[in-house]
N, C-alpha and C positions, 0 to 999 in steps of 0.2 A: 465563363465561369467554370471552375474546376469542381468535379464531384468530390464531396467531402468523404474522407476515409475515417475509420473509427478504431480506437485502441482502448483497451481496458486494462487497468493495473489494479490488482488486489493487494491490499496491505492489511496488517493486523490492527492498527490503531490510528487514532486521530493525529498523533505526533508524526507518524510515518506519512500520513496523508498530507499534512501541512509541509513537511520537509520536501517531499517529491513535487508538490505543487510549486514551491519556491524554486526548486532546481529547474523545472521545466520552464517557468516564466523567466528566470534570470539568465539561464544558459542557452535556452533554445527558442526564446522569443514567443512562448505561448502567452495567451491572454486569458484571464479568468472570465467565466460565464457570469453575466450580470445578475443572476438570481431571479429574474422575472420569468415566471412559468410560460408566458406566451413567447418568450425568446428561446426557450429550451429546444434544442434539436429534437425532432420527433423520435429519433433513434433511442434517445436516453429516457423517454417518458416512462418506460416500464420500471425505471430505477427510482422514480419519485415515490417516497414512502407514504404510507397511509397513516394518518395520525388519529388516535393514539395507537402506537404499535403494540399489538397483542393486548390492547385494552389497558396498558400500563402507562399512566400519565407522565411518569418521570423517566421513561426509557428514551435514550437519545435517538433521534431520527437518523437513519442510515443513508442519507442523501450523499451521493458521491460528489467530490469536487470535479467540476467539469471545466476543462481548459480547451483552447482552440487556437489554431492558426487558420489561414485561408483554406488549407487543404486537409487538415487533420483535426479531429475532435477526440480528446482523451478524457476518460472518466477515471478518477482514482477512488476506489471503493474501500472504505474501512470496514472490515468485517468482524469487529468485536473480538480481537485476539484469537484464542483457540477456536472460535466459532467461524473463522473466515471461510473455511471450506464449505461448511453447511450453509451459511448465509449467502455466500456468493454463488454456490451451486444452485440454490433456489432461484436466484436471479437469472443464471445462465440457462436454466431449464426452460425459460420462457422467452428466449431471444434467438435470433438467427446468427449462429456462430460464423457463418461464411462471410458475414459483413465485416468481420474484424480484420484490419490490417495487422494488428498485433494484440496479443494477450500476454500479460506477465504477472508474476507474483514477486513482491518484495516482503520478506519475512525475517523475523529475528531468529538467530540461532539459540538465543538464551543460553542454557547450560547443556544443550545438545551439540553434537557435531553438525556442521552444515550438511554433510552427506545424509545424516538421519533426517534432518528437516526436509531436504530435497525429496527423499523417498515418500515422506508423508504427503507432500504437495503433489507429487507425481500420481500417487494413488488417488488423491482427492479430485484431480482434474483430468485424468486420462479418459474418463467417460465423455467429456466434452471435447477434449483435444487429445486424440490418441498419441500424437507425437510430443506431448508435453514433456519437457526434460526431467530426467531423474538425477541430474547432477547440478550442484550449485554453480552459478556463474555461467550458465549455458544459454545460448540463443539458438533455437532451431528454426531453420528456414523451411517453412512449409507453406500451405495455402495462406495461413496467417503466421507471422513471426511469433514464436513462443519463447518466453524467457523466464528465468528464475534467478533471483539474486537473494542471497542469504546474508543478512547483516551480522557482523559489521563489514566483512570483507570476503565472504565465500570460503574462508579457510578456518577462522577462529570462532570460538564461542563469544557471545555478546549480543548487544542490541543496538538500536539507533544511537542511544546515548554514548555507547562505546566509540562509535564513529565520530560523533560530534566532539567528544572529549579529545580524541586524537587530533582532530582538526584544530581544536582550541589550543593545543600545545604549540602549534605553529603560528596561529593568528594572534592569540592573546596569552602568551606564556606568563605574563605578570599576574593574570587573574585566575589561572588554572589551579593554583594551590587552594585558594578560597573555594573555588567551585568543587574541587574534589572533597574538601572538608564538608561542604554542604551535602554532597551526594552520600558520603559516609553517614552523616547524621540522619538523613532521610531513610537510608537502608536500615540503620539501627532502630529507628522508630517503627518502621514497618515490620521488623522482626521482633518487636516487643522488648528490645534490650535497653531502650532509652525513651524518655518522654521529653516533650518540648519544655 
């Protein structure tokens, strides 16, 4: 039997978490953890949330998605958007970092430059991983592989949806006009310019 190695990926939200989970399963052959607490690898037990979180009954639990192969177990932790550094930092302060084969962050550029986003995450995680990259799209080979990817492509402003829409242009061009209209409608509603 092979000793299992561990990787942790921090993301800002649940959509990012679901997207990465799908990519790891479809492209790299990972399988999803079955959700049974007695089957959870003991390494990830400190990530099991206590309910109710902070005494708030409607707060979403921050249980990571756990995926595995025979040799590697990966947790994808969604850290509540701009709270990712704080929330994941709290988890990292109570875990042995030397056990990680890899640690990475996948974050949205939003309206910032990917370089600005990279500096924020570098500052946030250098305490735990002194070699954490300060440039987007970088993987550092150290005791643990460390990486940072800034959506949509490490160069431009945007978010996961930007990447997905770009993919949709190739895979489903006949549907993208309606999808873009829907996205514009939702953005206008969120900005208060339009109502349903």
